[in-house]
C-alpha positions in Angstrom: 0.0 0.0 0.0 1.1 3.6 -0.7 1.5 6.0 2.2 0.3 9.6 2.0 3.7 10.9 0.6 3.7 8.3 -2.1 0.1 9.0 -3.0 0.8 12.7 -3.2 3.9 12.2 -5.3 2.0 9.9 -7.7 -0.7 12.6 -8.1 1.9 15.2 -8.8 3.5 13.1 -11.5 0.2 12.4 -13.1 -0.5 16.1 -13.2 2.9 16.8 -14.8 2.3 14.2 -17.5 -1.1 15.7 -18.2 0.3 19.2 -18.6 3.1 17.8 -20.9 0.6 16.0 -23.0 -1.5 19.1 -23.4 1.5 21.2 -24.3 2.7 18.7 -26.8 -0.7 18.6 -28.5 -0.9 22.3 -28.5 2.6 22.6 -30.1 1.7 20.1 -32.8 -1.4 22.0 -33.6 0.4 25.4 -33.7 3.2 24.1 -36.0 0.6 22.6 -38.3 -1.3 25.9 -38.5 2.0 27.7 -39.2 2.8 25.3 -42.0 -0.6 25.6 -43.5 -0.2 29.4 -43.5 3.3 29.4 -45.0 3.2 26.4 -47.3 6.2 24.5 -48.5 7.4 21.0 -47.6 5.5 19.3 -44.8 8.1 20.0 -42.1 5.7 19.7 -39.0 6.2 15.9 -39.3 9.6 16.4 -37.6 8.1 18.3 -34.8 5.5 15.6 -34.4 8.2 12.9 -34.3 10.2 14.8 -31.6 7.1 15.3 -29.5 6.1 11.6 -29.9 9.5 10.2 -28.8 9.0 10.7 -25.0 5.5 9.1 -25.2 6.9 6.2 -27.1 9.7 5.6 -24.6 7.3 5.9 -21.7 4.9 3.4 -23.1 7.7 1.0 -23.9 9.2 1.2 -20.4 5.7 0.7 -18.8 5.1 -2.5 -20.8 8.6 -3.8 -19.9 8.1 -3.3 -16.2 5.3 -5.8 -16.2 7.7 -8.6 -17.3 9.0 -11.2 -14.7 11.8 -10.0 -12.6 14.5 -12.2 -14.1 13.5 -11.2 -17.7 12.9 -7.5 -16.9 16.2 -6.2 -18.1 15.9 -8.0 -21.4 12.3 -6.7 -21.7 13.5 -3.1 -21.1 16.2 -3.5 -23.8 13.7 -5.0 -26.2 11.3 -2.2 -25.7 13.9 0.6 -26.1 15.4 -1.2 -29.1 12.0 -1.3 -30.7 11.4 2.4 -30.1 14.8 3.3 -31.6 14.1 1.0 -34.6 10.8 2.7 -35.2 12.4 6.1 -35.0 15.2 5.1 -37.4 12.6 3.6 -39.9 10.5 6.8 -39.8 13.6 9.0 -40.3 14.8 6.8 -43.1 11.4 7.0 -44.8 11.1 10.8 -44.3 14.6 11.4 -45.8 13.9 9.3 -48.8 16.2 6.4 -47.8 19.1 8.8 -47.3 21.2 6.4 -45.2 21.7 2.7 -45.0 19.1 1.4 -42.5 20.3 -2.2 -42.3 23.4 -1.7 -40.1 21.9 0.2 -37.2 19.0 -2.2 -37.1 21.5 -5.1 -37.3 23.5 -3.7 -34.4 20.3 -3.4 -32.3 19.4 -7.0 -33.1 22.8 -8.4 -32.3 22.9 -6.5 -28.9 19.4 -7.8 -28.1 20.3 -11.4 -29.1 23.5 -11.3 -27.1 21.6 -10.1 -24.0 18.9 -12.7 -24.5 21.6 -15.4 -24.8 23.2 -14.3 -21.5 19.9 -14.1 -19.7 18.8 -17.5 -21.0 22.1 -19.1 -19.9 21.9 -17.4 -16.5 18.3 -18.6 -16.0 19.4 -22.1 -16.7 22.3 -22.0 -14.2 20.4 -20.0 -11.6 17.9 -22.1 -9.6 14.3 -21.1 -9.8 12.1 -19.9 -6.9 11.3 -23.5 -5.8 14.9 -24.6 -5.9 15.9 -21.4 -4.0 13.2 -22.1 -1.4 14.5 -25.7 -1.0 18.1 -24.5 -0.6 17.0 -22.0 2.0 15.1 -24.7 3.8 18.0 -27.1 3.7 20.3 -24.3 5.1 17.8 -23.6 7.9 17.5 -27.3 8.8 21.3 -27.8 8.7 21.8 -24.9 11.1 19.0 -25.9 13.5 20.3 -29.5 13.5 23.8 -28.4 14.2 22.4 -26.2 17.0 20.4 -29.1 18.4 23.5 -31.3 18.4 25.5 -28.6 20.2 22.8 -28.4 22.8 22.7 -32.2 23.1 26.5 -32.3 23.6 26.3 -29.6 26.3 23.5 -31.4 28.0 25.4 -34.7 28.0 28.3 -32.9 29.6 26.0 -31.5 32.3 24.6 -35.0 33.0 28.2 -36.3 33.3 29.1 -33.6 35.8 25.9 -34.2 37.8 26.7 -37.9 38.0 30.3 -37.4 38.9 29.7 -34.6 41.5 26.4 -35.9 42.7 25.4 -39.5 42.7 29.0 -40.9 42.4 30.3 -38.7 45.2 27.4 -39.7 47.5 28.0 -43.4 46.8 31.7 -42.9 47.6 30.8 -41.3 50.9 28.3 -44.1 51.6 30.9 -46.7 50.9 33.3 -45.0 53.4 30.7 -44.8 56.1 29.9 -48.5 55.6 33.6 -49.3 55.9 33.8 -47.4 59.2 30.7 -49.2 60.5 32.3 -52.5 59.5 35.4 -51.7 61.5 33.3 -51.0 64.6 31.5 -54.4 64.3 34.5 -56.7 64.3 33.1 -58.4 67.4 29.9 -59.2 65.6 31.0 -61.1 62.5 27.4 -61.6 61.1 26.7 -57.9 60.9 30.3 -57.2 59.7 29.7 -59.6 56.8 26.5 -57.9 55.8 28.2 -54.5 55.9 31.1 -56.0 53.9 28.7 -57.2 51.2 26.9 -53.8 51.2 30.3 -52.0 50.7 31.1 -54.4 47.9 27.8 -53.6 46.2 28.4 -49.9 46.7 31.9 -50.2 45.1 30.4 -52.1 42.2 27.7 -49.4 41.8 30.4 -46.7 41.8 32.3 -48.5 39.1 29.2 -48.9 36.9 28.3 -45.3 37.5 31.9 -44.2 36.6 31.7 -46.2 33.4 28.3 -44.8 32.6 29.5 -41.2 33.1 32.6 -41.9 31.0 30.3 -43.4 28.2 28.1 -40.3 28.3 30.9 -37.7 28.2 34.4 -38.5 29.4 35.8 -35.8 31.7 39.2 -35.9 30.1 37.5 -35.0 26.7 36.0 -31.8 28.1 39.1 -30.9 30.2 42.1 -31.8 28.0 40.6 -32.3 24.5 40.3 -35.0 21.9 44.0 -36.0 21.6 44.3 -36.6 25.4 41.0 -38.5 25.5 42.0 -40.8 22.6 45.4 -41.4 24.2 43.6 -42.4 27.4 41.4 -44.7 25.4 44.4 -46.4 23.9 46.0 -46.9 27.3 42.8 -48.5 28.7 42.3 -50.7 25.7 42.9 -54.5 25.8 45.0 -54.1 22.6 48.3 -52.6 21.9 47.3 -49.2 20.5 49.5 -46.5 18.8 48.0 -43.0 18.6 49.2 -40.5 16.1 47.6 -37.0 16.2 48.0 -33.9 14.1 45.4 -31.7 15.8 46.8 -28.5 17.2 43.6 -26.9 18.4 40.4 -27.5 20.3 37.5 -28.5 18.0 33.8 -27.9 18.6 32.5 -30.0 21.5 30.1 -31.9 19.3 32.9 -32.8 16.8 35.2 -34.0 19.6 32.5 -36.1 21.2 31.6 -37.8 17.9 35.3 -38.4 17.1 35.9 -39.8 20.5 33.1 -42.3 20.2 34.2 -43.4 16.7 37.6 -44.3 18.2 36.1 -45.9 21.3 33.6 -48.1 19.4 36.3 -49.1 16.8 38.7 -50.1 19.6 36.0 -52.0 21.4 35.1 -53.9 18.3 38.8 -54.7 17.6 39.3 -55.9 21.2 36.2 -58.1 20.8 36.9 -59.6 17.4 40.7 -59.3 17.0 42.2 -60.3 20.3 45.9 -60.0 20.4 46.0 -57.7 17.4 47.7 -54.3 17.3 45.7 -51.2 16.6 46.6 -47.8 15.3 44.6 -44.5 15.7 45.4 -41.5 13.5 43.8 -38.1 13.9 44.4 -35.2 11.5 42.9 -31.8 11.0 43.0 -31.2 7.3 41.5 -28.2 5.6 38.6 -27.8 8.0 37.9 -31.5 8.2 38.9 -33.9 11.0 40.1 -37.3 9.6 39.9 -40.3 12.0 41.4 -43.6 10.9 41.4 -46.6 13.2 43.0 -49.8 11.9 44.1 -53.1 13.2 45.9 -56.2 11.9 43.3 -58.7 13.0 41.4 -61.2 10.9 39.1 -58.7 9.3 35.7 -59.7 8.0 33.8 -57.0 9.9 30.2 -56.4 8.7 29.7 -52.7 7.8 26.0 -52.9 8.4 26.4 -54.3 12.0 24.6 -52.5 14.8 27.7 -50.8 16.3 29.0 -49.5 12.9 25.6 -48.5 11.8 25.2 -46.4 15.0 28.6 -44.8 14.3 27.7 -44.0 10.7 24.5 -42.3 11.8 26.3 -40.3 14.4 28.9 -39.1 11.9 26.3 -38.5 9.1 24.3 -36.4 11.5 27.2 -33.9 11.4 27.5 -34.0 7.6 30.4 -36.3 7.9 31.2 -39.7 6.3 32.3 -43.1 7.6 34.0 -45.9 5.5 34.7 -49.4 6.7 37.2 -51.7 4.9 37.6 -55.1 6.3 38.7 -57.8 3.8 39.0 -61.3 5.3 42.5 -61.9 6.6 43.7 -58.3 6.1 42.5 -56.5 9.2 39.9 -53.7 9.5 40.2 -50.0 8.8 37.5 -47.5 9.8 37.9 -44.0 8.3 35.6 -41.1 9.3 35.7 -37.5 8.3 33.9 -34.7 10.2 33.6 -31.1 9.2 35.1 -29.1 12.1 34.7 -25.5 11.0 
């Protein structure tokens, strides 16, 4: 909708056009009367042509503005070229074919064809409104998914801290209290045995809770980064693990978490199916992508569609990464994952 200023401006321009039209008509009538009174060649036609040119250009531009946006520039050029061509033809006719009309018309046609070719090629390369809407939707979904994953990683770290500082600390305190009660009941072996069993169960619960917290979000990963966490994994593994890392910076938490679990699951599978084998973990930050390679010299034959590897693939693909498994029989297993880390 137009506001008051725009409406007033439109009315003013409409008045100006009306005055110009009236003056042009009056001028055409006056020169015609003068010619009729003086006689001679019909020279008023040149005045009529000059007065008509602005109206011709205005009508051409008005029709061009109604074209679709991507074709509007070509429509404007076509309209203006048509007006120029009409003027040239009229002048050529009035001068008795006094100049060669072909070449200016040919130049206008070539320029128009060249512009049309460029616009046509651009319209083919440039996505249409539907494709642009889909691209924008994909971009929004990618950003919101990445944000959701960041929130999830932060929430997992919070849960790990709560387990470590809350439930695990309380269980440790309870185990210590049970131990002190057990020492005081040495003269009552039956009760001491019950307390000993309770303390053993509390210790087991502490171990399970520690493993659970480590599985959710290992503290070393948040405190010291991916390289230190992977090195700790290698030292705890049942296999002989060599870790090679070329990562000189802290990566986004969600990327570090995904990479950590790729290494952890790969080493767990290797320890389960390739006992006694040696494993090698390589981490490299290359051009904005984190490359993780976990290989072993075991018997191979791993199934890429297995439950653990499928879960890893989904975790990696959720971050727009890729995961590849190569496990020929008798030639070991290699798991390679790439994660965007910018």
